N, C-alpha and C positions, 0 to 999 in steps of 0.2 A: 435341299429336299432329298437328293439322291443318296446322301450319307446317313439317313436316319437309321437307327438300330432296328433290327428285325427280331421276330420272336423265334425263328428257327435256329437250330444249332448247326455247326459246321463252318466251313471256310468260304461258302458262297456268299460273298458280300454284295453281289449284284442282283440277288433275288429280292424284289420289293415286298414289303409287308402288306397284309390284307387291308390295313387301314389306309395306306396310300392308294390302293386300287379302288377302295370304296369312295374315297374323297374325289378321285378322278371321275368315277361314274356319276357321282352326284353333280359335279360341275357340268359334265356333258349333258345330263338330263335337264339342267336349268336353261340351256341355250335355246331350245325350241320355244318354250312359253315366253321367254323374255323377248325374243325376236318377234313373236306373234303379237305381243302387247305393243311393242314399238310400231309395228306395221299397222295395227288397228288404230292407234292414235294418229298416225300420219295419214291414214285413209280419210279421216274427217276433213282434212285440208285439200286432198287431191283424190277424191273418190273415183273420178273418171279413169285414172291410170292405175291406182293401187287396189281398187276393189276386186278386179279379177285375180290379182296376185294373192290377196287375202283369202278369197274363196278357194284357191288351189294352193294353200300355204304348204301343206305336207309334201306335195309333189315338187314345188319350187325349192323348198328347203332341202329335199333329198338330192336334187340335181346340184345345187350349190355345194352341199357337203361332199358330194362325190368328187367334185373338182378339188376342193380344199384338202380332203383327207388323202386323196391320191398323191397330191403334191407333198404332203407331210410324210406319208409313208415312204415315198421314194427318196426324199431328201434327208429326213430325220429318223426314219425307221419306226415312227410311232404316229398316232393320230394327233389332232390339233390339241386336245386337252391333255393327252398323255405326255406330249413334249413339254407342256407347261409344268408338269410335275417331275420332269427329268426321267421319263420312262420311255421304253421302246418295245417293239415286238420282234421276237427272234424265232427262227425255225428250231424245232427240236431235232437234235442230231440222232441218227439211228445207231446209238451206242447203248450199252447197258445203263439203264436209268436216265439216259439223256444228259448226264452230267460229266463235265471234264474240268473239274476245279483246278487240278494241277497244271493242265495245259493253258488255261486262261490266265493263270498267274505268270507263266513263263513266256507265253507267246500270245498276248492279247490281240495283236493285229491279225494273226492267222485265225484265231477263234472268231473274231468279228466277221471276217470274210466267209467263214464256214457257216455261220448262223444268219447271215444277212438275208433279208427277204428277197426272193426272186420275183419276176413279173407275175408268175402264177400265184405266188403267196400274197402279193399285193392285192390282187383281185379277190382272193378268198377272204382276206381281212376286210376289204371294202364291203363284201356281202354281209359280214358280221357287223361292221360299224355302221353302215348306211342302210343296206337292204333289210336287215332284220328289224331295226327300230321302225322303219317306215311301214313294214308289214304289220308290226304290232300296233302301231297307232291306227292304221286302217281297220284292223279287226276290232280294236276297242271302240272305235267310232261306230262301226257297223253294228256291234253288239248293243250299244246304247240306243241306236235308232230303231233296230228291228227286233231285238230280242229281250231287252231289259224289262219292258212292260209286261211281256208274256210270262217271264219267270217270276215277276213280282205278284201278278194276279193269280198265277197257278191254274188250277182246273177251271176257275171261273172265267178265264179268258176265252173268248169265242175265236177259235182258230179256223173256222170254216172259210172265212174270207181270204185266208192265206193258202187255201188248198189249191192244188194244181187242176185247172179246168181242162176239159177235153179239147184237143186240138191246139194246145198251147204252143207258142213259138219257142225257139231255142233260147232266146233271151229270158222269157218267162220261166222256162225250166231251170235255167242257171240261177235265176234269182230265188226260185223256190228252194232249190237244194242249198243255196248259200244261206238262206234264213234258217233252214233246218239244221245246218251245221252250226250256226251261231247259237241256236237254242239248245241243242242236245250235245254237241261235241266240244265246242269252244270253251265252255267253263272248265271242263276236265283238262283240256290242253293248256289253258292258262294256269291252272293250279299246278300241273306237272312242270311247266316252265319255271315258275318261281321255286318250286320244291327242288328241282335240279340245281338251280343257282345256289340255294341254301346248302345243299349237300356238298357241292364243290367248294364253296367258300369255307365251310367248316373243315373239310379235308385239307384245303390249302393252309388254313390257319395252323393246323397241327402238323404241317410238313409231311402229309401223307400223299400229296400229289403236287406236281409242278404246274397244274392248270387251275386257275381260279374260276373258270367258266366252262360249262360243257361244250360250248361252241368253239372255244379255243382248242379244246381237245379234239374236236372233229376236224379242224383245219390244220392241226399240228403246229400251232404257234403258242408261245407263252410270253409273259411279261418279264422284262428285265430292266435294270437301271442302266442309265448311260454311264459308260466308263471313260477312261482317259483316251482310249483308242477311238471311241465313238465321237468324242468332242473334236479330236484332230481331223477325223474324216468329215465331220459336218462343217468344220471351218474351211476345209479345202473345197467341199462341194458348194458352199455358199459364197466363196470368194468371187468378187467381180471379175468377169472375163472380158477381155477386149475382143470384140467380134469384128473381123475385117470383112471386106466385100466377098460375097459368095462366088461371083463370076466376074470376068473382065467387063468393066463398064458400069458395074453396080456400085453405087456410093455407099459410104459407111455411115449414113445418117442414122440417128437414134430413132427416127420416125419410120424407118423402113420396117416392113412386116417381120423380116428375119431378126432384126435387132430387138424389136418389141417382144417377140416370142421368147428370145433367149435371155434378155436382161430385165425388162420391165415387169413381165408377168411373174417370174419367181420372186422378185423383190416385193411386188404387191401382195402376194400370198404370204410371204414370210413376215410382212409387217403386221399380220394378225397376231403374232406373238407379243408385240408391244401393245396392240389394241386391247387384248383381253385383260391384262392386269390393270391397264388404265381405266377401262370401263368398269371393272370391279371396284376400283378406288372411287370413281365418280359416283357409282351407285351407293356405296356406303356413306360417302359424304352427303349425298342428298337425303338419305335416310336419317342421318344425324341432324341435318339442318332442319328438316320438317318436324322431327321429334323433340328437339331441344327448345328451351325457352329463349335461347340467345337470338334466334331469328325473329321471334315475336317482339322482343324488346327492341331490337334494332329497327324493325319496321315501325314500331310505335313512336320511337324517338324521331325518326325521319318524317313522320306525318303529323306530329303533335302541333306544329306551327303552321300547318297548311289548312286553310279554310276553303274548301272547294265550294264554288257557287252551284246552285241547283241547275240542272240541265235545262236548256232552252228548247222548247218544242213549239211547233206552229200553233197548236190549239191550247197552249198553256196561258191562263189568265195572268195579267200583270200583277206585280207585287201589291199586296193589300196591307202592308205595314202602315198604320195610320200616321198622318202628320198632324201638326198642331192645328192647322186650318181645318182639316177634316174632322178632328175631334170636336172643335167648336161647332162646326156645322152639324155634326151628329148629335151634340147635346141640344142644339136648338130644334132639331127635327124631333127629338123626344117630346118637346112641348107641342109640336104640331104633327100628329101622327099621319094626317092625310097627305103630307108632303114627303113621306119617307121614300116612296117608290119613284115619284116623278122628279124630285128636286135634289137627289143625292148624286153628285157627280162621281163619287167614288164607288158607286154600286157596280158589282160585277155580275154579269149574267151567268147562270149555271150552264154547263154543257148539256146539250140536248141529245137524247138517244136517237140513233138513226133508224131503229126498228120500231120502238114504241112511241117516239116523238114526245117523250116525257122528260122533264128536267132531271138531272142526275145529282144526287147528293155528293158533294166533294168537300174537302177541307183545304184551307189556304196554306201556303208555304210558311214554315216557321221562320222567325228572325235569324236563327242560327242553324247551321248544318248539323250541329251536335244534338239538336232536339228532334224528337219524333213528330212529324206533322199531325199525327192523329191525337196523341195524348199530350203533346207539347211538354214533354219531359225528356231528360237525358236518355239517349237511345240505349236500350238493353238488348243484347243479342242482335246486332244490326243485320237486317235482311233487306235486300234490294229487290225491287220489282223490275219488270222489263223496261219501264220508262226511265229508270235511273235514280229514282228517289229511294232513300234509305229510311226504314221504319224499324220500330221494335218488332221482334218476330211475332209475339202474341198479338200485337195490334193489327199488323197487316194480314196475318193469317185469319183472325176473326173477322176483319173487314171484308176480305175476299169471300169468306164463307157467309157473310151477311149476318153475323151474330154479334157484332160489336155493340156496346152499350149506346154509343152515339147514334148508330143507325136505328136501333130499336126505339130509342127515345124520340128520334126525329119522325119516324114513320108513325108513331103513336100520337103525334101532335104536339110534343114538347118543343119549347124554343131552343134553338141552337146557339152555341157560342162560337164566334169566329176566332180562329187562332190569331194572336197578336193584339187583340182588343181586350185588354185586361179588365175583367169584371163588368163589361158592358153587355147587357142582355139584349141581343138583337134576334128577333124571331126569324127562324129559317136562315140564319146566317146573313140577314139583310136582303133576302130575295122575295119573301112573301109573308103575309100575315094570316095565312089560312089557319083555321081552328079545327080541332078534331083530327081523326085519322087521315093520313096522307096516302093511304093505299089507293092505287089507281091514278093518283095525280102526280106522284114522284117515284123515281127509282131510288132504292136505298144504296146503290153503289155495289151491290153484291156481284162478285166476279170482276170488279173493275179496280183500277188504281185509285187510291184515295185522293190524290191531288189532281191528276189530269182527267179522271173519269174514263180513261181508255180501258178496254177490256183486256184482262190478263189471260193470255192463251194458256190453256192447261190448268186454270184455276190455281190452287195452292202449289201445284207441281211446278208452276212457272216462277216461283219465288226462289231466290238464291241467297244463301247465307254469305255474309261478307267477312273475310278473314282479316282481322286487324292486328 
């Protein structure tokens, strides 16, 4: 990366191109939202410990990056993402033009020592690397909260409630002037910020300046590529050092605070260089895995021979798949209608609502897990309810909404057909022989699971699509 050709003319091969700098800035801007997303996902599992961290993410991230960037600036001469691109930050020498190309060709070690960042330069660069983005995120967040709606509504927005009352406290005065600044001044400051970046980028592209950012110009630092002398110095700085006892009687254990501070901590921070490209590769692999058809084909082949049994719930009725004896009994009961309710040993009582105390319309389990319990057809667009049963999306969605054809027909007084009993007309699924509308005597199953009759929390929002 450090030997890419540049657009400028001359013999300064260590000056990076604008495209390298923009790539580094884009990578650095992707770190905060990526870490915030990972933290938000982890907070669902450990909300007690991670929720305070998520609520103060900007502050926590700024403190962590302050430690990481300080280590990388002092060891490698550049930030975390700049070192990944083979870049460093160097002081601008007080010479004409700030360029010494002939000297850097003949005495690269001396030039590197002359432009190396001092302790004061490190803190100036930390203010630009960590402090400025933190302040920018805070101002953007404050503008979205306090001023965006006022600027959108314009004169129609009633600003009297934001006025400063008489006898206001210092905190209220500060908040008032802060909101006034966000509404009236910050949009212009934000526009000037991006305009200055554009001007410096264009000037840097045409080799009219050695600074690609106005803030680098303010602190007197510029971007350079890592050279041979830099790699030798970095190798010496990161070489493992044998730390002996600090005083007589102190052991040389690796767990002593002195040895941990001098050996473990630098290695832990330097390991981030390996973690970054590894995480990028893992992210791209996951994107390809979920976007390609290979994952779906592999999952389908692995599950095509697996027939999962229906879930077992305490209130779930037993299987209603008819046996030969039950079919004979059922056919004989057709001849004697008066004995349907009293003499059918296979009759299953419907679930009873705990609020209305009315029986609830349900369907029986299908003979195969590949069939929808409602329409008794191969499942199309499988959708699971909170109870674990899988249905066709349209069937269970209309059932929970109370608009399915079976529900409407049943509540209007039509006979129901129980799943698994091919072509046998049994009124109300074998539960009753009431004629006419069943409104007020039955519940249609609206808002409930079709098999168990349990209420689906959230209605149709509680349904989840199944990825096969």
